[in-house]
Steps between C-alpha positions, in 0.01 A plus 500: 500500500566805714873465531736777596817294501799592289567254225810485286494381141637149481766417250462199272756307704295574817192324343689179408366223715162659574197293437122537462334562837146601423266758351433866560174666419581858393461732209799612296426853612510404868832308450659804332373724784646265761823382340569735217535408129579137429863396456412433148200497282467402138288676239137381504456160350873406493686290748800620700627170626682267266257214582206723397319473832553843667442853364517707821689450831593677821808360676552647852699434811478602866694417816844356540667184624260226618204746476566582131220450256508509124161486327364537152151586374438401144233420234577130428336381173248784515345608166290797609643851472730567793277783627203249531680234704367461851662171611881490501749227571743549791836342534724529801835400658579563863295586812151388417358666812594839347310407184184429700529840680557689176192355341271479798153521357618362166484139390856385534 
């Protein structure tokens, strides 16, 4: 995941309509180094989402117009401490080719 692109934090309304795309093998530490702190993260052991399925999520966007991509990385139904997670869910909306380039080498 050696990515030098500039990502903007996505707003909640940007993420609406995104859907599960695949998985990403990465440590929490590597994700923070690459994308910064998650958009939100709950205290250990508690759920952030109202459906009690997600505790930590990055929501990012890149590009514009037809080449715009919104993607999320999150810990769906994970019970291990967030710092121990090494397989994350990825959701996306937009230009899927950009997603493949962003995660080249990852399993998306």
